[in-house]
C-alpha positions as CSV (number, residue, x, y, z in Angstrom):
1,X,7.5,4.9,10.2
2,X,8.9,5.2,6.7
3,X,10.1,8.7,5.5
4,X,8.8,9.8,2.1
5,X,11.0,11.9,-0.2
6,X,8.5,14.1,-2.1
7,X,11.1,15.2,-4.6
8,X,11.6,11.6,-5.6
9,X,7.8,11.1,-6.0
10,X,7.8,14.2,-8.2
11,X,10.6,13.1,-10.4
12,X,9.0,9.6,-10.8
13,X,5.6,11.1,-11.7
14,X,7.0,13.8,-14.0
15,X,10.3,12.5,-15.4
16,X,10.2,14.6,-18.6
17,X,10.4,17.9,-16.7
18,X,13.9,19.4,-16.2
19,X,12.9,21.3,-13.0
20,X,13.2,19.4,-9.8
21,X,10.6,20.7,-7.3
22,X,9.7,19.1,-4.0
23,X,5.9,18.9,-4.2
24,X,3.5,17.2,-1.8
25,X,1.2,15.1,-3.9
26,X,-1.8,16.3,-1.9
27,X,-1.3,19.8,-3.2
28,X,-1.3,18.8,-6.9
29,X,-4.3,20.4,-8.6
30,X,-4.1,19.1,-12.2
31,X,-1.7,17.6,-14.7
32,X,-1.5,16.8,-18.4
33,X,1.2,15.3,-20.5
34,X,2.5,18.8,-21.2
35,X,2.3,20.5,-17.8
36,X,1.1,20.5,-14.2
37,X,-0.2,22.8,-11.5
38,X,-0.1,22.7,-7.8
39,X,-1.2,24.8,-4.9
40,X,1.5,26.2,-2.6
41,X,0.1,26.4,0.9
42,X,3.1,28.4,2.2
43,X,2.7,31.3,-0.3
44,X,-1.0,30.8,-1.0
45,X,-0.3,30.7,-4.7
46,X,-1.1,28.5,-7.7
47,X,2.1,27.3,-9.4
48,X,1.8,26.2,-13.0
49,X,4.5,24.6,-15.2
50,X,3.9,24.4,-18.9
51,X,6.9,23.6,-21.1
52,X,9.5,26.3,-20.4
53,X,6.9,28.5,-18.7
54,X,6.8,28.4,-14.9
55,X,4.4,30.9,-13.3
56,X,3.2,31.6,-9.8
57,X,-0.3,33.2,-9.5
58,X,-2.3,34.7,-6.7
59,X,-5.8,33.5,-7.2
60,X,-7.1,36.7,-8.8
61,X,-4.2,36.8,-11.2
62,X,-4.9,33.2,-12.1
63,X,-8.6,34.0,-12.8
64,X,-7.6,36.9,-15.0
65,X,-5.0,34.8,-16.8
66,X,-7.7,32.1,-17.4
67,X,-10.1,34.7,-18.7
68,X,-7.4,36.0,-21.1
69,X,-6.6,32.5,-22.4
70,X,-10.2,31.6,-22.9
71,X,-10.9,34.8,-24.8
72,X,-8.5,33.8,-27.6
73,X,-10.6,32.7,-30.6
74,X,-8.8,29.4,-31.5
75,X,-11.5,28.4,-34.1
76,X,-11.0,31.5,-36.2
77,X,-7.2,31.0,-36.1
78,X,-7.5,27.4,-37.3
79,X,-9.4,28.5,-40.4
80,X,-7.2,31.6,-41.0
81,X,-4.6,30.6,-43.6
82,X,-2.2,33.4,-42.9
83,X,1.1,32.7,-41.2
84,X,0.3,35.2,-38.4
85,X,-2.5,33.0,-37.1
86,X,-0.2,30.0,-36.6
87,X,1.1,31.5,-33.3
88,X,-0.2,33.4,-30.4
89,X,1.8,35.6,-28.1
90,X,0.8,35.2,-24.5
91,X,1.9,38.2,-22.4
92,X,1.2,38.8,-18.8
93,X,3.8,41.4,-17.8
94,X,2.8,41.5,-14.1
95,X,3.4,37.7,-14.0
96,X,6.6,37.9,-16.1
97,X,5.1,35.7,-18.8
98,X,6.1,36.2,-22.4
99,X,5.5,33.2,-24.6
100,X,5.0,32.5,-28.3
101,X,2.8,29.4,-28.5
102,X,1.6,27.4,-31.5
103,X,-2.1,26.7,-31.7
104,X,-1.5,23.2,-30.4
105,X,0.4,24.5,-27.4
106,X,-2.3,27.1,-26.8
107,X,-5.0,24.4,-26.7
108,X,-2.8,22.4,-24.3
109,X,-2.3,25.4,-22.1
110,X,-6.0,26.1,-22.1
111,X,-6.7,22.5,-21.0
112,X,-4.2,22.9,-18.2
113,X,-5.6,26.3,-17.1
114,X,-9.2,25.1,-17.2
115,X,-8.4,21.8,-15.5
116,X,-6.7,23.7,-12.7
117,X,-9.7,26.0,-12.4
118,X,-12.0,23.0,-12.1
119,X,-9.8,21.5,-9.4
120,X,-9.8,24.7,-7.4
121,X,-13.6,25.0,-7.7
122,X,-14.1,21.3,-6.7
123,X,-11.8,21.7,-3.7
124,X,-13.6,24.8,-2.6
125,X,-17.0,23.1,-3.0
126,X,-15.8,20.0,-1.0
127,X,-14.3,22.2,1.7
128,X,-17.5,24.2,2.0
129,X,-19.6,21.0,2.2
130,X,-17.4,19.3,4.7
131,X,-17.3,22.2,7.0
132,X,-21.0,22.8,6.7
133,X,-21.6,19.1,7.5
134,X,-19.4,19.3,10.6
135,X,-21.3,22.3,11.9
136,X,-24.6,20.4,11.6
137,X,-23.4,17.4,13.5
């Protein structure tokens, strides 16, 4: 039986990230060209890497962070010509997140957060259906 080095798999799949994290591929939730997220079974947390930001969320913290990110009115910022609307400060002190993002980065972060949420919901639904099926058999 061949041994698999998960760190090597991670580095091959995400060569542009400076962090080297050993991640089981089965725990990956979502990835884009700018970031990725995975579920850590050991700590029951969602870990998200986006650029220089690395955050570890409990599920409730993740849902609150998602709500916060989705409440930002990107459309009004796009049409606002002032320099203040070119950036958005993302702060989540309880998670130690303090980032100044451009609008493009904010859109990319929103894609990562919403994709991660979709993967969690899909996994929950599949888990529920599979265990419901096994009880019926």
